[in-house]
All heavy atoms as an XYZ file, in Angstrom:
696
protein
N     141.704    -82.889     49.408
C     142.660    -82.264     48.535
C     143.380    -83.325     47.726
O     143.663    -84.403     48.213
C     143.680    -81.481     49.327
C     143.158    -80.262     50.004
S     144.526    -79.390     50.746
C     143.992    -77.754     50.470
N     143.713    -82.971     46.515
C     144.439    -83.875     45.638
C     145.932    -83.768     45.911
O     146.417    -82.715     46.273
C     144.174    -83.495     44.187
C     142.697    -83.560     43.804
C     142.487    -82.936     42.467
C     142.103    -81.495     42.739
N     141.693    -80.716     41.660
N     146.671    -84.861     45.719
C     148.118    -84.744     45.851
C     148.674    -83.899     44.719
O     148.074    -83.804     43.648
C     148.611    -86.186     45.772
C     147.518    -86.926     45.097
C     146.241    -86.214     45.418
N     149.833    -83.295     44.952
C     150.387    -82.402     43.938
C     150.841    -83.178     42.718
O     151.428    -84.245     42.828
C     151.546    -81.587     44.504
O     152.585    -82.449     44.882
N     150.540    -82.637     41.569
C     150.975    -83.239     40.325
C     152.435    -82.873     40.095
O     152.872    -81.796     40.477
C     150.121    -82.717     39.173
N     153.206    -83.777     39.494
C     154.609    -83.439     39.260
C     154.729    -82.319     38.233
O     153.935    -82.218     37.312
C     155.192    -84.746     38.723
C     154.036    -85.489     38.165
C     152.848    -85.085     38.980
N     155.698    -81.489     38.439
C     155.967    -80.428     37.473
C     156.823    -81.066     36.400
O     157.973    -81.406     36.628
C     156.658    -79.233     38.167
C     155.725    -78.692     39.242
C     157.028    -78.171     37.165
C     156.329    -77.643     40.117
N     156.258    -81.247     35.266
C     156.870    -82.057     34.215
C     158.160    -81.437     33.676
O     158.218    -80.253     33.381
C     155.891    -82.240     33.069
C     154.579    -82.842     33.535
C     154.120    -83.928     32.604
N     152.816    -84.414     33.009
C     152.660    -85.526     33.697
N     153.677    -86.229     34.059
N     151.452    -85.933     34.032
N     159.176    -82.283     33.577
C     160.400    -81.893     32.916
C     161.377    -81.067     33.732
O     162.391    -80.658     33.209
N     161.088    -80.806     34.987
C     162.040    -80.039     35.785
C     161.990    -80.454     37.241
O     160.999    -80.971     37.724
C     161.819    -78.542     35.641
C     160.459    -78.024     36.048
C     160.421    -76.509     36.072
C     160.078    -75.944     34.744
N     159.782    -74.532     34.776
N     163.086    -80.203     37.906
C     163.184    -80.501     39.330
C     162.344    -79.487     40.096
O     162.192    -78.339     39.664
C     164.660    -80.430     39.747
C     164.914    -80.959     41.116
N     164.980    -80.143     42.197
C     165.109    -82.223     41.573
C     165.218    -80.862     43.276
N     165.304    -82.127     42.931
N     161.810    -79.882     41.244
C     160.913    -78.998     41.999
C     161.592    -77.702     42.400
O     160.936    -76.668     42.524
C     160.345    -79.704     43.225
C     161.356    -80.119     44.234
C     161.940    -81.346     44.358
C     161.939    -79.318     45.262
N     162.835    -81.356     45.379
C     162.858    -80.123     45.966
C     161.770    -78.001     45.661
C     163.599    -79.645     47.027
C     162.511    -77.532     46.728
C     163.418    -78.346     47.394
N     162.912    -77.712     42.595
C     163.585    -76.499     43.033
C     163.708    -75.469     41.920
O     164.046    -74.321     42.172
C     164.971    -76.831     43.585
O     165.790    -77.353     42.557
N     163.431    -75.865     40.676
C     163.501    -74.927     39.561
C     162.119    -74.414     39.161
O     161.987    -73.661     38.206
C     164.193    -75.584     38.372
C     165.613    -75.982     38.773
C     166.486    -76.599     37.780
N     166.908    -76.028     36.557
C     167.625    -74.911     36.403
N     167.934    -74.188     37.439
N     168.018    -74.521     35.223
N     161.110    -74.799     39.907
C     159.747    -74.348     39.630
C     159.577    -72.898     40.072
O     160.131    -72.477     41.080
C     158.748    -75.230     40.356
N     158.822    -72.147     39.308
C     158.583    -70.751     39.657
C     157.434    -70.659     40.659
O     156.662    -71.601     40.834
C     158.233    -69.927     38.411
O     156.999    -70.419     37.871
C     159.318    -70.022     37.355
N     157.334    -69.510     41.288
C     156.258    -69.287     42.259
C     154.896    -69.348     41.563
O     153.916    -69.797     42.161
C     156.440    -67.948     42.951
N     154.832    -68.915     40.304
C     153.564    -68.956     39.568
C     153.090    -70.387     39.347
O     151.900    -70.681     39.490
C     153.700    -68.247     38.224
C     153.832    -66.751     38.362
O     153.317    -66.206     39.362
O     154.435    -66.131     37.480
N     154.014    -71.281     38.998
C     153.635    -72.678     38.781
C     153.162    -73.326     40.079
O     152.157    -74.040     40.094
C     154.826    -73.460     38.225
C     155.218    -73.071     36.827
C     156.516    -73.722     36.405
O     157.369    -74.011     37.259
O     156.668    -73.938     35.187
N     153.875    -73.060     41.144
C     153.498    -73.634     42.434
C     152.167    -73.056     42.905
O     151.308    -73.781     43.410
C     154.607    -73.392     43.469
C     155.899    -74.079     43.014
C     154.195    -73.918     44.837
C     157.113    -73.707     43.824
N     151.968    -71.761     42.705
C     150.709    -71.118     43.099
C     149.536    -71.689     42.310
O     148.430    -71.815     42.834
C     150.799    -69.615     42.893
N     149.766    -72.034     41.038
C     148.704    -72.633     40.218
C     148.230    -73.937     40.842
O     147.032    -74.153     41.018
C     149.206    -72.866     38.794
C     148.250    -73.651     37.944
C     147.108    -73.051     37.453
C     148.482    -74.980     37.661
C     146.215    -73.775     36.667
C     147.602    -75.708     36.888
C     146.462    -75.106     36.388
N     149.179    -74.823     41.191
C     148.803    -76.096     41.810
C     148.158    -75.871     43.177
O     147.197    -76.543     43.537
C     150.014    -77.020     41.956
C     150.481    -77.590     40.639
C     151.731    -77.291     40.129
C     149.664    -78.438     39.908
C     152.154    -77.808     38.927
C     150.072    -78.968     38.697
C     151.326    -78.646     38.208
O     151.732    -79.157     37.024
N     148.700    -74.924     43.935
C     148.163    -74.615     45.261
C     146.735    -74.099     45.163
O     145.878    -74.451     45.961
C     149.084    -73.596     45.934
C     148.919    -73.475     47.420
C     149.106    -74.561     48.253
C     148.581    -72.264     47.997
C     148.967    -74.446     49.620
C     148.438    -72.133     49.358
C     148.630    -73.235     50.161
O     148.481    -73.113     51.513
N     146.452    -73.278     44.158
C     145.103    -72.732     43.996
C     144.102    -73.779     43.540
O     142.905    -73.626     43.761
C     145.123    -71.574     42.998
O     145.393    -72.049     41.687
N     144.585    -74.836     42.915
C     143.704    -75.917     42.472
C     143.362    -76.878     43.603
O     142.630    -77.836     43.405
C     144.355    -76.702     41.325
C     144.495    -75.911     40.059
C     143.143    -75.610     39.473
C     143.294    -74.875     38.169
N     142.010    -74.533     37.593
N     143.934    -76.632     44.795
C     143.626    -77.472     45.943
C     144.561    -78.645     46.113
O     144.269    -79.556     46.893
N     145.672    -78.645     45.427
C     146.641    -79.732     45.564
C     147.450    -79.543     46.839
O     147.761    -78.431     47.231
C     147.597    -79.740     44.373
S     146.809    -80.109     42.802
N     147.797    -80.645     47.467
C     148.689    -80.596     48.617
C     150.118    -80.522     48.090
O     150.485    -81.244     47.174
C     148.538    -81.841     49.485
C     147.266    -81.892     50.268
C     147.276    -83.106     51.178
C     146.009    -83.175     51.983
N     145.981    -84.370     52.833
N     150.905    -79.664     48.681
C     152.295    -79.527     48.273
C     153.185    -80.276     49.251
O     152.941    -80.267     50.454
C     152.701    -78.048     48.243
C     151.915    -77.161     47.288
C     152.377    -75.722     47.427
C     152.082    -77.631     45.856
N     154.210    -80.906     48.723
C     155.173    -81.569     49.579
C     155.916    -80.503     50.373
O     156.124    -79.388     49.898
C     156.149    -82.396     48.750
C     155.495    -83.575     48.077
C     155.424    -83.657     46.704
C     154.957    -84.603     48.830
C     154.820    -84.732     46.087
C     154.349    -85.689     48.229
C     154.282    -85.749     46.853
N     156.338    -80.824     51.608
C     156.995    -79.810     52.451
C     158.175    -79.089     51.805
O     158.264    -77.866     51.916
C     157.419    -80.604     53.685
C     156.425    -81.708     53.765
C     156.110    -82.069     52.339
N     159.088    -79.776     51.086
C     160.185    -79.020     50.462
C     159.684    -78.043     49.399
O     160.194    -76.931     49.260
C     161.071    -80.085     49.823
C     160.715    -81.352     50.506
C     159.288    -81.217     50.933
N     158.668    -78.447     48.666
C     158.104    -77.577     47.637
C     157.380    -76.396     48.266
O     157.460    -75.262     47.769
C     157.149    -78.375     46.746
C     156.592    -77.666     45.514
C     157.725    -77.256     44.591
C     155.624    -78.569     44.782
N     156.714    -76.630     49.378
C     156.012    -75.563     50.099
C     157.004    -74.533     50.623
O     156.792    -73.322     50.510
C     155.205    -76.189     51.242
C     154.273    -75.248     51.933
C     153.117    -74.797     51.298
C     154.519    -74.819     53.229
C     152.255    -73.934     51.941
C     153.657    -73.960     53.873
C     152.522    -73.523     53.223
O     151.674    -72.666     53.855
N     158.128    -75.009     51.192
C     159.155    -74.100     51.692
C     159.802    -73.335     50.542
O     160.093    -72.148     50.667
C     160.203    -74.872     52.480
C     159.688    -75.398     53.789
C     160.726    -76.216     54.512
C     160.139    -76.801     55.784
N     161.107    -77.656     56.478
N     160.016    -74.010     49.417
C     160.572    -73.350     48.236
C     159.625    -72.257     47.738
O     160.076    -71.184     47.335
C     160.825    -74.387     47.137
C     161.311    -73.813     45.853
N     162.567    -73.268     45.715
C     160.711    -73.677     44.651
C     162.712    -72.829     44.479
N     161.590    -73.076     43.823
N     158.329    -72.523     47.804
C     157.320    -71.546     47.389
C     157.423    -70.279     48.236
O     157.425    -69.164     47.715
C     155.933    -72.179     47.498
C     154.778    -71.263     47.202
C     154.664    -70.620     45.980
C     153.773    -71.058     48.139
C     153.601    -69.781     45.710
C     152.709    -70.236     47.874
C     152.625    -69.601     46.653
O     151.566    -68.782     46.390
N     157.552    -70.444     49.543
C     157.661    -69.265     50.403
C     158.999    -68.559     50.226
O     159.083    -67.343     50.362
C     157.396    -69.625     51.868
C     155.945    -69.529     52.204
C     155.139    -70.645     52.182
C     155.368    -68.309     52.499
C     153.789    -70.552     52.470
C     154.026    -68.199     52.788
C     153.227    -69.329     52.769
N     160.043    -69.309     49.904
C     161.323    -68.664     49.592
C     161.192    -67.799     48.335
O     161.718    -66.687     48.278
C     162.423    -69.707     49.397
C     162.806    -70.395     50.691
O     162.527    -69.846     51.777
O     163.391    -71.492     50.609
N     160.486    -68.324     47.344
C     160.271    -67.558     46.111
C     159.411    -66.322     46.374
O     159.675    -65.252     45.833
C     159.606    -68.440     45.040
C     160.487    -69.550     44.525
C     161.676    -69.002     43.770
O     161.547    -68.068     43.001
N     162.829    -69.587     44.005
N     158.383    -66.468     47.212
C     157.543    -65.314     47.550
C     158.342    -64.252     48.305
O     158.164    -63.050     48.085
C     156.343    -65.752     48.386
C     155.245    -66.509     47.654
C     154.142    -66.896     48.633
C     154.677    -65.685     46.525
N     159.241    -64.690     49.178
C     160.085    -63.751     49.910
C     160.985    -62.992     48.953
O     161.167    -61.775     49.080
C     160.934    -64.499     50.960
O     160.051    -65.168     51.853
C     161.826    -63.558     51.733
N     161.535    -63.705     47.978
C     162.381    -63.061     46.971
C     161.582    -62.028     46.168
O     162.056    -60.911     45.935
C     162.974    -64.117     46.036
C     163.878    -63.607     44.924
C     165.141    -62.997     45.517
C     164.222    -64.739     43.980
N     160.362    -62.381     45.779
C     159.522    -61.442     45.037
C     159.147    -60.235     45.893
O     159.055    -59.109     45.386
C     158.258    -62.145     44.533
C     158.466    -63.164     43.418
C     157.163    -63.903     43.125
C     158.971    -62.490     42.165
N     158.973    -60.464     47.197
C     158.646    -59.348     48.081
C     159.833    -58.395     48.203
O     159.663    -57.175     48.187
C     158.256    -59.867     49.461
C     157.837    -58.749     50.402
C     157.597    -59.230     51.808
O     158.293    -60.167     52.245
O     156.731    -58.653     52.468
N     161.028    -58.941     48.299
C     162.218    -58.093     48.386
C     162.429    -57.281     47.118
O     162.981    -56.185     47.165
C     163.451    -58.949     48.657
C     163.510    -59.473     50.056
C     164.765    -60.256     50.308
N     164.722    -60.844     51.637
C     165.331    -61.963     51.962
N     166.043    -62.610     51.075
N     165.236    -62.435     53.190
N     162.003    -57.833     45.988
C     162.123    -57.119     44.713
C     161.006    -56.101     44.530
O     161.027    -55.326     43.584
C     162.102    -58.109     43.544
C     163.300    -59.021     43.510
C     163.169    -60.095     42.449
O     162.115    -60.280     41.837
N     164.253    -60.828     42.230
N     160.026    -56.110     45.418
C     158.931    -55.163     45.337
C     157.847    -55.555     44.358
O     157.040    -54.719     43.944
N     157.776    -56.814     43.997
C     156.786    -57.272     43.019
C     155.470    -57.716     43.646
O     154.435    -57.683     43.002
C     157.348    -58.429     42.202
C     158.471    -58.017     41.310
C     158.975    -59.210     40.576
N     159.690    -58.824     39.383
C     160.198    -59.678     38.542
N     160.077    -60.974     38.760
N     160.834    -59.253     37.479
N     155.523    -58.193     44.891
C     154.316    -58.638     45.582
C     154.307    -58.082     46.994
O     155.343    -57.673     47.524
C     154.194    -60.184     45.651
C     154.082    -60.803     44.293
C     155.339    -60.790     46.418
N     153.137    -58.071     47.585
C     152.985    -57.686     48.985
C     152.270    -58.854     49.664
O     151.147    -59.203     49.288
C     152.166    -56.405     49.095
S     152.006    -55.815     50.775
N     152.943    -59.445     50.629
C     152.390    -60.630     51.284
C     151.274    -60.260     52.252
O     151.295    -59.204     52.873
C     153.489    -61.372     52.034
C     154.618    -61.942     51.183
C     155.651    -62.614     52.079
C     154.095    -62.921     50.165
N     150.329    -61.170     52.379
C     149.255    -60.995     53.343
C     149.773    -61.325     54.736
O     150.804    -61.985     54.879
C     148.076    -61.928     53.008
O     148.525    -63.280     53.110
C     147.529    -61.669     51.617
N     149.083    -60.887     55.763
C     149.541    -61.213     57.125
C     149.637    -62.720     57.380
O     150.541    -63.171     58.078
C     148.482    -60.568     58.016
C     147.966    -59.431     57.206
C     147.984    -59.920     55.789
N     148.752    -63.489     56.799
C     148.802    -64.941     56.978
C     150.073    -65.516     56.345
O     150.729    -66.379     56.932
C     147.571    -65.590     56.350
C     147.505    -67.078     56.547
C     146.233    -67.664     55.973
C     146.214    -69.167     56.159
N     145.051    -69.780     55.563
N     150.452    -65.023     55.182
C     151.670    -65.494     54.515
C     152.914    -65.072     55.292
O     153.883    -65.832     55.384
C     151.731    -64.964     53.088
N     152.888    -63.877     55.862
C     154.017    -63.406     56.655
C     154.182    -64.281     57.895
O     155.301    -64.655     58.260
C     153.837    -61.926     57.039
C     153.935    -61.060     55.782
C     154.857    -61.493     58.072
C     153.538    -59.618     55.993
N     153.080    -64.638     58.539
C     153.130    -65.511     59.710
C     153.628    -66.896     59.335
O     154.442    -67.489     60.050
C     151.753    -65.597     60.365
C     151.678    -66.409     61.651
C     152.536    -65.768     62.737
C     150.228    -66.518     62.116
N     153.185    -67.414     58.210
C     153.640    -68.730     57.751
C     155.138    -68.697     57.447
O     155.872    -69.621     57.788
C     152.854    -69.147     56.505
C     153.184    -70.539     56.027
C     152.760    -71.627     56.998
O     151.798    -71.433     57.754
O     153.414    -72.687     57.006
N     155.598    -67.627     56.823
C     157.028    -67.476     56.534
C     157.826    -67.428     57.838
O     158.890    -68.026     57.943
C     157.267    -66.217     55.712
C     158.724    -65.998     55.361
C     158.921    -64.767     54.552
N     158.503    -63.600     55.316
C     158.455    -62.380     54.821
N     158.774    -62.161     53.571
N     158.075    -61.365     55.573
N     157.301    -66.731     58.821
C     157.965    -66.663     60.127
C     158.117    -68.057     60.729
O     159.179    -68.417     61.242
C     157.175    -65.760     61.084
C     157.660    -65.846     62.503
C     158.817    -65.188     62.900
C     156.974    -66.611     63.442
C     159.274    -65.281     64.202
C     157.426    -66.707     64.747
C     158.577    -66.038     65.123
O     159.026    -66.154     66.400
N     157.073    -68.871     60.672
C     157.127    -70.216     61.242
C     158.112    -71.111     60.482
O     158.798    -71.937     61.088
C     155.741    -70.842     61.280
C     154.877    -70.285     62.363
N     155.098    -70.532     63.694
C     153.804    -69.470     62.318
C     154.202    -69.908     64.430
N     153.399    -69.243     63.607
N     158.185    -70.946     59.175
C     159.143    -71.724     58.383
C     160.565    -71.352     58.775
O     161.414    -72.218     58.997
C     158.898    -71.511     56.875
C     157.602    -72.213     56.454
C     160.073    -72.053     56.055
C     157.166    -71.896     55.048
N     160.842    -70.052     58.905
C     162.175    -69.615     59.298
C     162.494    -70.028     60.741
O     163.632    -70.386     61.048
C     162.329    -68.107     59.124
C     162.410    -67.686     57.702
N     163.444    -68.049     56.876
C     161.580    -66.947     56.934
C     163.259    -67.547     55.673
N     162.119    -66.882     55.686
N     161.507    -69.984     61.614
C     161.706    -70.415     62.997
C     162.068    -71.893     63.046
O     162.987    -72.291     63.777
C     160.443    -70.148     63.824
C     160.490    -70.578     65.279
C     161.537    -69.772     66.038
C     159.111    -70.412     65.914
N     161.384    -72.696     62.260
C     161.681    -74.127     62.223
C     163.105    -74.360     61.721
O     163.833    -75.194     62.262
C     160.689    -74.852     61.325
C     160.915    -76.341     61.237
C     159.948    -77.015     60.293
O     159.177    -76.365     59.606
N     160.007    -78.323     60.239
N     163.537    -73.612     60.716
C     164.902    -73.753     60.204
C     165.928    -73.366     61.265
O     166.955    -74.022     61.406
C     165.091    -72.894     58.957
C     164.403    -73.444     57.746
C     164.604    -72.544     56.564
N     163.898    -73.056     55.398
C     163.654    -72.356     54.321
N     164.067    -71.112     54.216
N     162.997    -72.889     53.306
N     165.657    -72.279     61.999
C     166.591    -71.851     63.041
C     166.680    -72.881     64.162
O     167.771    -73.156     64.679
C     166.174    -70.495     63.609
C     166.439    -69.349     62.677
C     166.343    -68.005     63.368
N     165.173    -67.824     64.208
C     164.041    -67.230     63.837
N     163.923    -66.747     62.619
N     163.038    -67.105     64.683
N     165.559    -73.473     64.535
C     165.552    -74.502     65.582
C     166.332    -75.729     65.122
O     167.137    -76.286     65.874
C     164.103    -74.874     65.978
C     163.444    -73.710     66.720
C     164.075    -76.144     66.809
C     161.964    -73.885     66.959
N     166.125    -76.155     63.869
C     166.863    -77.308     63.350
C     168.362    -77.035     63.320
O     169.167    -77.908     63.652
C     166.353    -77.677     61.961
C     164.965    -78.273     61.956
C     164.390    -78.419     60.560
O     165.051    -77.997     59.574
O     163.279    -78.944     60.449
N     168.748    -75.819     62.935
C     170.156    -75.454     62.908
C     170.750    -75.450     64.315
O     171.870    -75.919     64.533
C     170.342    -74.084     62.264
C     171.779    -73.618     62.203
C     172.668    -74.537     61.393
O     172.185    -75.132     60.409
O     173.850    -74.663     61.750
N     170.010    -74.940     65.284
C     170.471    -74.930     66.668
C     170.644    -76.349     67.198
O     171.622    -76.651     67.903
C     169.487    -74.163     67.544
C     169.974    -73.987     68.965
C     169.056    -73.116     69.772
N     169.088    -71.754     69.261
C     168.097    -70.874     69.384
N     166.991    -71.226     70.003
N     168.202    -69.674     68.893
N     169.725    -77.236     66.871
C     169.823    -78.635     67.298
C     171.061    -79.277     66.689
O     171.786    -80.020     67.370
C     168.542    -79.417     66.922
C     167.380    -78.962     67.806
C     168.756    -80.924     67.046
C     166.036    -79.494     67.385
N     171.339    -78.999     65.406
C     172.533    -79.552     64.766
C     173.807    -79.049     65.441
O     174.747    -79.814     65.663
C     172.555    -79.209     63.277
C     171.705    -80.124     62.424
C     172.022    -79.966     60.958
N     171.601    -78.678     60.425
C     170.401    -78.403     59.951
N     169.478    -79.344     59.925
N     170.110    -77.210     59.480
N     173.847    -77.758     65.776
C     175.031    -77.204     66.445
C     175.236    -77.832     67.821
O     176.363    -78.149     68.208
C     174.917    -75.691     66.573
C     175.357    -74.950     65.345
C     175.391    -73.505     65.634
N     174.013    -73.133     66.007
C     173.569    -71.901     66.156
N     174.368    -70.898     66.014
N     172.328    -71.677     66.461
N     174.170    -77.998     68.580
C     174.267    -78.611     69.904
C     174.710    -80.057     69.796
O     175.567    -80.509     70.567
C     172.923    -78.473     70.667
C     172.662    -77.004     71.003
C     172.923    -79.323     71.928
C     171.273    -76.733     71.558
N     174.141    -80.790     68.847
C     174.524    -82.192     68.666
C     175.990    -82.296     68.272
O     176.699    -83.194     68.736
C     173.639    -82.838     67.620
N     176.451    -81.377     67.429
C     177.849    -81.386     67.027
C     178.757    -81.068     68.205
O     179.810    -81.680     68.374
C     178.067    -80.373     65.905
C     179.455    -80.375     65.338
C     179.579    -79.393     64.202
C     180.988    -79.376     63.656
N     181.125    -78.370     62.592
N     178.359    -80.112     69.053
C     179.163    -79.760     70.220
C     179.215    -80.904     71.229
O     180.249    -81.126     71.862
C     178.594    -78.508     70.880
N     178.131    -81.625     71.374
C     178.092    -82.735     72.327
C     178.950    -83.899     71.826
O     179.636    -84.547     72.605
C     176.631    -83.199     72.555
C     175.882    -82.119     73.343
C     176.595    -84.526     73.289
C     174.411    -82.411     73.479
N     178.939    -84.139     70.529
C     179.663    -85.285     69.986
C     181.170    -85.061     69.963
O     181.927    -86.020     69.863
C     179.179    -85.604     68.568
O     179.547    -84.562     67.679
N     181.636    -83.847     70.066
C     183.089    -83.581     70.029
C     183.768    -83.839     71.322
O     183.530    -84.020     72.329
C     183.355    -82.144     69.628
S     182.933    -81.834     67.925
């Protein structure tokens, strides 16, 4: 797979799901923050009723959210221990 090409002229967080999907479909590897942003955008489109996610995408979204919840829990525990 090719590394992801930079999205010219804009920060990765302002990229649309269509632009990210284009690079993803070309076989480019996406950086983890961009990949998570892509699934956030897909979730937003799903809530608006514009797309219907496949079971694989739903499972991937679940794992991304699970990882975020675990990281948040670790931060809370570390903060409680340090006080």
